[in-house]
mmCIF file of the N, C-alpha and C atoms, coordinates in Angstrom:
data_MODEL
# 
_entry.id   MODEL 
# 
loop_
_atom_site.group_PDB 
_atom_site.id 
_atom_site.type_symbol 
_atom_site.label_atom_id 
_atom_site.label_alt_id 
_atom_site.label_comp_id 
_atom_site.label_asym_id 
_atom_site.label_entity_id 
_atom_site.label_seq_id 
_atom_site.pdbx_PDB_ins_code 
_atom_site.Cartn_x 
_atom_site.Cartn_y 
_atom_site.Cartn_z 
_atom_site.occupancy 
_atom_site.B_iso_or_equiv 
_atom_site.pdbx_formal_charge 
_atom_site.auth_seq_id 
_atom_site.auth_comp_id 
_atom_site.auth_asym_id 
_atom_site.auth_atom_id 
_atom_site.pdbx_PDB_model_num 
ATOM 1   N N  . UNK A 1 1  ? 69.978 19.032  30.932 1.00 0.00 ? 1  UNK A N  1 
ATOM 2   C CA . UNK A 1 1  ? 69.154 20.109  30.244 1.00 0.00 ? 1  UNK A CA 1 
ATOM 3   C C  . UNK A 1 1  ? 69.239 19.749  28.751 1.00 0.00 ? 1  UNK A C  1 
ATOM 4   N N  . UNK A 1 2  ? 70.179 19.349  28.092 1.00 0.00 ? 2  UNK A N  1 
ATOM 5   C CA . UNK A 1 2  ? 70.084 19.068  26.704 1.00 0.00 ? 2  UNK A CA 1 
ATOM 6   C C  . UNK A 1 2  ? 68.865 17.900  26.466 1.00 0.00 ? 2  UNK A C  1 
ATOM 7   N N  . UNK A 1 3  ? 68.649 16.931  27.370 1.00 0.00 ? 3  UNK A N  1 
ATOM 8   C CA . UNK A 1 3  ? 67.600 15.961  27.157 1.00 0.00 ? 3  UNK A CA 1 
ATOM 9   C C  . UNK A 1 3  ? 66.081 16.559  27.144 1.00 0.00 ? 3  UNK A C  1 
ATOM 10  N N  . UNK A 1 4  ? 66.143 17.632  28.020 1.00 0.00 ? 4  UNK A N  1 
ATOM 11  C CA . UNK A 1 4  ? 64.864 18.292  28.183 1.00 0.00 ? 4  UNK A CA 1 
ATOM 12  C C  . UNK A 1 4  ? 64.520 18.967  26.941 1.00 0.00 ? 4  UNK A C  1 
ATOM 13  N N  . UNK A 1 5  ? 65.383 19.520  26.213 1.00 0.00 ? 5  UNK A N  1 
ATOM 14  C CA . UNK A 1 5  ? 65.282 20.229  24.876 1.00 0.00 ? 5  UNK A CA 1 
ATOM 15  C C  . UNK A 1 5  ? 64.714 19.268  23.720 1.00 0.00 ? 5  UNK A C  1 
ATOM 16  N N  . UNK A 1 6  ? 65.048 18.006  23.938 1.00 0.00 ? 6  UNK A N  1 
ATOM 17  C CA . UNK A 1 6  ? 64.662 16.873  22.796 1.00 0.00 ? 6  UNK A CA 1 
ATOM 18  C C  . UNK A 1 6  ? 63.674 15.881  23.364 1.00 0.00 ? 6  UNK A C  1 
ATOM 19  N N  . UNK A 1 7  ? 63.051 16.338  24.291 1.00 0.00 ? 7  UNK A N  1 
ATOM 20  C CA . UNK A 1 7  ? 61.832 15.474  24.882 1.00 0.00 ? 7  UNK A CA 1 
ATOM 21  C C  . UNK A 1 7  ? 61.143 15.151  23.693 1.00 0.00 ? 7  UNK A C  1 
ATOM 22  N N  . UNK A 1 8  ? 60.213 16.219  23.158 1.00 0.00 ? 8  UNK A N  1 
ATOM 23  C CA . UNK A 1 8  ? 59.408 15.831  22.127 1.00 0.00 ? 8  UNK A CA 1 
ATOM 24  C C  . UNK A 1 8  ? 60.147 15.075  21.095 1.00 0.00 ? 8  UNK A C  1 
ATOM 25  N N  . UNK A 1 9  ? 61.229 15.299  20.543 1.00 0.00 ? 9  UNK A N  1 
ATOM 26  C CA . UNK A 1 9  ? 61.796 14.360  19.573 1.00 0.00 ? 9  UNK A CA 1 
ATOM 27  C C  . UNK A 1 9  ? 61.962 12.890  19.984 1.00 0.00 ? 9  UNK A C  1 
ATOM 28  N N  . UNK A 1 10 ? 62.430 12.810  21.274 1.00 0.00 ? 10 UNK A N  1 
ATOM 29  C CA . UNK A 1 10 ? 62.551 11.487  21.692 1.00 0.00 ? 10 UNK A CA 1 
ATOM 30  C C  . UNK A 1 10 ? 61.075 10.608  21.859 1.00 0.00 ? 10 UNK A C  1 
ATOM 31  N N  . UNK A 1 11 ? 60.201 11.462  22.068 1.00 0.00 ? 11 UNK A N  1 
ATOM 32  C CA . UNK A 1 11 ? 58.696 10.918  22.456 1.00 0.00 ? 11 UNK A CA 1 
ATOM 33  C C  . UNK A 1 11 ? 58.123 10.559  20.814 1.00 0.00 ? 11 UNK A C  1 
ATOM 34  N N  . UNK A 1 12 ? 58.636 11.389  19.833 1.00 0.00 ? 12 UNK A N  1 
ATOM 35  C CA . UNK A 1 12 ? 58.222 10.912  18.532 1.00 0.00 ? 12 UNK A CA 1 
ATOM 36  C C  . UNK A 1 12 ? 58.892 9.491   17.855 1.00 0.00 ? 12 UNK A C  1 
ATOM 37  N N  . UNK A 1 13 ? 60.317 9.583   18.455 1.00 0.00 ? 13 UNK A N  1 
ATOM 38  C CA . UNK A 1 13 ? 61.027 8.350   18.233 1.00 0.00 ? 13 UNK A CA 1 
ATOM 39  C C  . UNK A 1 13 ? 60.330 7.113   18.905 1.00 0.00 ? 13 UNK A C  1 
ATOM 40  N N  . UNK A 1 14 ? 60.112 7.118   20.242 1.00 0.00 ? 14 UNK A N  1 
ATOM 41  C CA . UNK A 1 14 ? 59.558 6.116   20.874 1.00 0.00 ? 14 UNK A CA 1 
ATOM 42  C C  . UNK A 1 14 ? 58.172 5.594   20.229 1.00 0.00 ? 14 UNK A C  1 
ATOM 43  N N  . UNK A 1 15 ? 57.231 6.673   19.989 1.00 0.00 ? 15 UNK A N  1 
ATOM 44  C CA . UNK A 1 15 ? 56.045 6.199   19.253 1.00 0.00 ? 15 UNK A CA 1 
ATOM 45  C C  . UNK A 1 15 ? 56.316 5.596   17.971 1.00 0.00 ? 15 UNK A C  1 
ATOM 46  N N  . UNK A 1 16 ? 56.964 6.086   17.242 1.00 0.00 ? 16 UNK A N  1 
ATOM 47  C CA . UNK A 1 16 ? 57.285 5.591   15.749 1.00 0.00 ? 16 UNK A CA 1 
ATOM 48  C C  . UNK A 1 16 ? 57.978 3.972   15.990 1.00 0.00 ? 16 UNK A C  1 
ATOM 49  N N  . UNK A 1 17 ? 58.791 3.976   16.987 1.00 0.00 ? 17 UNK A N  1 
ATOM 50  C CA . UNK A 1 17 ? 59.282 2.556   17.278 1.00 0.00 ? 17 UNK A CA 1 
ATOM 51  C C  . UNK A 1 17 ? 58.108 1.559   17.882 1.00 0.00 ? 17 UNK A C  1 
ATOM 52  N N  . UNK A 1 18 ? 57.132 1.986   18.524 1.00 0.00 ? 18 UNK A N  1 
ATOM 53  C CA . UNK A 1 18 ? 55.870 1.218   19.085 1.00 0.00 ? 18 UNK A CA 1 
ATOM 54  C C  . UNK A 1 18 ? 54.832 0.956   17.879 1.00 0.00 ? 18 UNK A C  1 
ATOM 55  N N  . UNK A 1 19 ? 54.932 1.965   16.961 1.00 0.00 ? 19 UNK A N  1 
ATOM 56  C CA . UNK A 1 19 ? 53.863 1.672   15.853 1.00 0.00 ? 19 UNK A CA 1 
ATOM 57  C C  . UNK A 1 19 ? 54.554 0.660   14.738 1.00 0.00 ? 19 UNK A C  1 
ATOM 58  N N  . UNK A 1 20 ? 55.567 0.720   14.715 1.00 0.00 ? 20 UNK A N  1 
ATOM 59  C CA . UNK A 1 20 ? 56.426 -0.123  13.951 1.00 0.00 ? 20 UNK A CA 1 
ATOM 60  C C  . UNK A 1 20 ? 56.227 -1.755  14.509 1.00 0.00 ? 20 UNK A C  1 
ATOM 61  N N  . UNK A 1 21 ? 56.593 -1.822  15.718 1.00 0.00 ? 21 UNK A N  1 
ATOM 62  C CA . UNK A 1 21 ? 56.437 -3.172  16.390 1.00 0.00 ? 21 UNK A CA 1 
ATOM 63  C C  . UNK A 1 21 ? 54.976 -3.565  16.278 1.00 0.00 ? 21 UNK A C  1 
ATOM 64  N N  . UNK A 1 22 ? 53.901 -2.764  16.491 1.00 0.00 ? 22 UNK A N  1 
ATOM 65  C CA . UNK A 1 22 ? 52.711 -3.169  16.301 1.00 0.00 ? 22 UNK A CA 1 
ATOM 66  C C  . UNK A 1 22 ? 52.330 -3.512  14.582 1.00 0.00 ? 22 UNK A C  1 
ATOM 67  N N  . UNK A 1 23 ? 52.814 -2.723  13.797 1.00 0.00 ? 23 UNK A N  1 
ATOM 68  C CA . UNK A 1 23 ? 52.536 -3.247  12.368 1.00 0.00 ? 23 UNK A CA 1 
ATOM 69  C C  . UNK A 1 23 ? 53.300 -4.743  12.126 1.00 0.00 ? 23 UNK A C  1 
ATOM 70  N N  . UNK A 1 24 ? 54.619 -4.793  12.556 1.00 0.00 ? 24 UNK A N  1 
ATOM 71  C CA . UNK A 1 24 ? 55.267 -6.270  12.310 1.00 0.00 ? 24 UNK A CA 1 
ATOM 72  C C  . UNK A 1 24 ? 54.320 -7.419  13.022 1.00 0.00 ? 24 UNK A C  1 
ATOM 73  N N  . UNK A 1 25 ? 53.847 -7.179  14.236 1.00 0.00 ? 25 UNK A N  1 
ATOM 74  C CA . UNK A 1 25 ? 53.073 -7.968  14.872 1.00 0.00 ? 25 UNK A CA 1 
ATOM 75  C C  . UNK A 1 25 ? 51.786 -8.537  14.101 1.00 0.00 ? 25 UNK A C  1 
ATOM 76  N N  . UNK A 1 26 ? 51.071 -7.343  13.558 1.00 0.00 ? 26 UNK A N  1 
ATOM 77  C CA . UNK A 1 26 ? 49.846 -7.545  12.796 1.00 0.00 ? 26 UNK A CA 1 
ATOM 78  C C  . UNK A 1 26 ? 50.278 -8.476  11.411 1.00 0.00 ? 26 UNK A C  1 
ATOM 79  N N  . UNK A 1 27 ? 51.469 -8.060  11.002 1.00 0.00 ? 27 UNK A N  1 
ATOM 80  C CA . UNK A 1 27 ? 51.545 -8.843  9.784  1.00 0.00 ? 27 UNK A CA 1 
ATOM 81  C C  . UNK A 1 27 ? 52.101 -10.222 10.125 1.00 0.00 ? 27 UNK A C  1 
ATOM 82  N N  . UNK A 1 28 ? 52.519 -10.498 11.051 1.00 0.00 ? 28 UNK A N  1 
ATOM 83  C CA . UNK A 1 28 ? 53.082 -11.824 11.435 1.00 0.00 ? 28 UNK A CA 1 
ATOM 84  C C  . UNK A 1 28 ? 51.798 -12.734 11.894 1.00 0.00 ? 28 UNK A C  1 
ATOM 85  N N  . UNK A 1 29 ? 50.849 -12.127 12.372 1.00 0.00 ? 29 UNK A N  1 
ATOM 86  C CA . UNK A 1 29 ? 49.548 -12.878 12.829 1.00 0.00 ? 29 UNK A CA 1 
ATOM 87  C C  . UNK A 1 29 ? 48.811 -13.104 11.428 1.00 0.00 ? 29 UNK A C  1 
ATOM 88  N N  . UNK A 1 30 ? 48.912 -11.980 10.572 1.00 0.00 ? 30 UNK A N  1 
ATOM 89  C CA . UNK A 1 30 ? 48.160 -12.428 9.171  1.00 0.00 ? 30 UNK A CA 1 
ATOM 90  C C  . UNK A 1 30 ? 48.841 -13.479 8.477  1.00 0.00 ? 30 UNK A C  1 
ATOM 91  N N  . UNK A 1 31 ? 50.199 -13.586 8.543  1.00 0.00 ? 31 UNK A N  1 
ATOM 92  C CA . UNK A 1 31 ? 50.927 -14.579 7.786  1.00 0.00 ? 31 UNK A CA 1 
ATOM 93  C C  . UNK A 1 31 ? 50.611 -16.004 8.515  1.00 0.00 ? 31 UNK A C  1 
ATOM 94  N N  . UNK A 1 32 ? 50.528 -16.029 9.883  1.00 0.00 ? 32 UNK A N  1 
ATOM 95  C CA . UNK A 1 32 ? 50.529 -17.184 10.487 1.00 0.00 ? 32 UNK A CA 1 
ATOM 96  C C  . UNK A 1 32 ? 48.967 -17.791 10.026 1.00 0.00 ? 32 UNK A C  1 
ATOM 97  N N  . UNK A 1 33 ? 47.994 -16.883 10.120 1.00 0.00 ? 33 UNK A N  1 
ATOM 98  C CA . UNK A 1 33 ? 46.507 -17.323 9.479  1.00 0.00 ? 33 UNK A CA 1 
ATOM 99  C C  . UNK A 1 33 ? 46.456 -17.699 8.091  1.00 0.00 ? 33 UNK A C  1 
ATOM 100 N N  . UNK A 1 34 ? 47.142 -17.190 7.364  1.00 0.00 ? 34 UNK A N  1 
ATOM 101 C CA . UNK A 1 34 ? 47.321 -17.678 5.794  1.00 0.00 ? 34 UNK A CA 1 
ATOM 102 C C  . UNK A 1 34 ? 48.085 -18.961 5.616  1.00 0.00 ? 34 UNK A C  1 
ATOM 103 N N  . UNK A 1 35 ? 49.073 -19.130 6.479  1.00 0.00 ? 35 UNK A N  1 
ATOM 104 C CA . UNK A 1 35 ? 49.738 -20.501 6.422  1.00 0.00 ? 35 UNK A CA 1 
ATOM 105 C C  . UNK A 1 35 ? 48.809 -21.641 7.130  1.00 0.00 ? 35 UNK A C  1 
ATOM 106 N N  . UNK A 1 36 ? 48.232 -21.294 8.088  1.00 0.00 ? 36 UNK A N  1 
ATOM 107 C CA . UNK A 1 36 ? 47.330 -22.278 8.581  1.00 0.00 ? 36 UNK A CA 1 
ATOM 108 C C  . UNK A 1 36 ? 46.322 -22.621 7.747  1.00 0.00 ? 36 UNK A C  1 
ATOM 109 N N  . UNK A 1 37 ? 45.586 -21.708 6.833  1.00 0.00 ? 37 UNK A N  1 
ATOM 110 C CA . UNK A 1 37 ? 44.680 -21.996 6.273  1.00 0.00 ? 37 UNK A CA 1 
ATOM 111 C C  . UNK A 1 37 ? 45.120 -22.970 4.783  1.00 0.00 ? 37 UNK A C  1 
ATOM 112 N N  . UNK A 1 38 ? 46.215 -22.594 4.450  1.00 0.00 ? 38 UNK A N  1 
ATOM 113 C CA . UNK A 1 38 ? 46.823 -23.427 3.344  1.00 0.00 ? 38 UNK A CA 1 
ATOM 114 C C  . UNK A 1 38 ? 47.140 -24.831 3.898  1.00 0.00 ? 38 UNK A C  1 
ATOM 115 N N  . UNK A 1 39 ? 47.646 -24.813 5.013  1.00 0.00 ? 39 UNK A N  1 
ATOM 116 C CA . UNK A 1 39 ? 48.112 -26.379 5.574  1.00 0.00 ? 39 UNK A CA 1 
ATOM 117 C C  . UNK A 1 39 ? 46.541 -26.931 5.738  1.00 0.00 ? 39 UNK A C  1 
ATOM 118 N N  . UNK A 1 40 ? 45.585 -26.459 6.342  1.00 0.00 ? 40 UNK A N  1 
ATOM 119 C CA . UNK A 1 40 ? 44.338 -27.133 6.550  1.00 0.00 ? 40 UNK A CA 1 
ATOM 120 C C  . UNK A 1 40 ? 43.595 -27.614 5.209  1.00 0.00 ? 40 UNK A C  1 
ATOM 121 N N  . UNK A 1 41 ? 43.881 -26.891 3.971  1.00 0.00 ? 41 UNK A N  1 
ATOM 122 C CA . UNK A 1 41 ? 43.233 -27.183 2.771  1.00 0.00 ? 41 UNK A CA 1 
ATOM 123 C C  . UNK A 1 41 ? 44.145 -28.360 2.225  1.00 0.00 ? 41 UNK A C  1 
ATOM 124 N N  . UNK A 1 42 ? 45.453 -28.222 2.246  1.00 0.00 ? 42 UNK A N  1 
ATOM 125 C CA . UNK A 1 42 ? 46.242 -29.444 1.622  1.00 0.00 ? 42 UNK A CA 1 
ATOM 126 C C  . UNK A 1 42 ? 46.122 -30.632 2.446  1.00 0.00 ? 42 UNK A C  1 
ATOM 127 N N  . UNK A 1 43 ? 45.947 -30.553 3.767  1.00 0.00 ? 43 UNK A N  1 
ATOM 128 C CA . UNK A 1 43 ? 45.623 -31.777 4.384  1.00 0.00 ? 43 UNK A CA 1 
ATOM 129 C C  . UNK A 1 43 ? 44.449 -32.341 4.330  1.00 0.00 ? 43 UNK A C  1 
ATOM 130 N N  . UNK A 1 44 ? 43.324 -31.557 4.096  1.00 0.00 ? 44 UNK A N  1 
ATOM 131 C CA . UNK A 1 44 ? 41.922 -32.043 3.642  1.00 0.00 ? 44 UNK A CA 1 
ATOM 132 C C  . UNK A 1 44 ? 41.940 -33.016 2.311  1.00 0.00 ? 44 UNK A C  1 
ATOM 133 N N  . UNK A 1 45 ? 42.826 -32.080 1.268  1.00 0.00 ? 45 UNK A N  1 
ATOM 134 C CA . UNK A 1 45 ? 42.894 -32.699 -0.002 1.00 0.00 ? 45 UNK A CA 1 
ATOM 135 C C  . UNK A 1 45 ? 43.712 -34.155 0.042  1.00 0.00 ? 45 UNK A C  1 
ATOM 136 N N  . UNK A 1 46 ? 44.741 -34.085 0.867  1.00 0.00 ? 46 UNK A N  1 
ATOM 137 C CA . UNK A 1 46 ? 45.671 -35.150 1.034  1.00 0.00 ? 46 UNK A CA 1 
ATOM 138 C C  . UNK A 1 46 ? 44.623 -36.356 1.651  1.00 0.00 ? 46 UNK A C  1 
ATOM 139 N N  . UNK A 1 47 ? 44.051 -36.152 2.615  1.00 0.00 ? 47 UNK A N  1 
ATOM 140 C CA . UNK A 1 47 ? 43.149 -37.210 3.305  1.00 0.00 ? 47 UNK A CA 1 
ATOM 141 C C  . UNK A 1 47 ? 42.077 -37.592 2.348  1.00 0.00 ? 47 UNK A C  1 
ATOM 142 N N  . UNK A 1 48 ? 41.414 -36.641 1.503  1.00 0.00 ? 48 UNK A N  1 
ATOM 143 C CA . UNK A 1 48 ? 40.529 -37.009 0.573  1.00 0.00 ? 48 UNK A CA 1 
ATOM 144 C C  . UNK A 1 48 ? 41.124 -38.121 -0.606 1.00 0.00 ? 48 UNK A C  1 
ATOM 145 N N  . UNK A 1 49 ? 42.306 -37.745 -0.748 1.00 0.00 ? 49 UNK A N  1 
ATOM 146 C CA . UNK A 1 49 ? 42.989 -38.661 -1.883 1.00 0.00 ? 49 UNK A CA 1 
ATOM 147 C C  . UNK A 1 49 ? 43.380 -39.984 -1.160 1.00 0.00 ? 49 UNK A C  1 
ATOM 148 N N  . UNK A 1 50 ? 43.617 -39.886 -0.183 1.00 0.00 ? 50 UNK A N  1 
ATOM 149 C CA . UNK A 1 50 ? 44.218 -41.073 0.626  1.00 0.00 ? 50 UNK A CA 1 
ATOM 150 C C  . UNK A 1 50 ? 42.933 -42.205 0.703  1.00 0.00 ? 50 UNK A C  1 
ATOM 151 N N  . UNK A 1 51 ? 41.830 -41.684 0.804  1.00 0.00 ? 51 UNK A N  1 
ATOM 152 C CA . UNK A 1 51 ? 40.511 -42.508 1.104  1.00 0.00 ? 51 UNK A CA 1 
ATOM 153 C C  . UNK A 1 51 ? 40.088 -43.120 -0.138 1.00 0.00 ? 51 UNK A C  1 
ATOM 154 N N  . UNK A 1 52 ? 40.423 -42.719 -1.206 1.00 0.00 ? 52 UNK A N  1 
ATOM 155 C CA . UNK A 1 52 ? 40.110 -43.300 -2.490 1.00 0.00 ? 52 UNK A CA 1 
ATOM 156 C C  . UNK A 1 52 ? 40.588 -44.519 -2.729 1.00 0.00 ? 52 UNK A C  1 
# 
């Protein structure tokens, strides 16, 4: 019976947990893209320097 009284609270907690996971995943995807761009730029620069 006690669990039934807190169903709404439990649902809020579950939704907040899900939203937090989505936010973290979004940030990790963004970070991966930024790191990839930096690496590509640096590799292109190094390859250009090595050709001289």
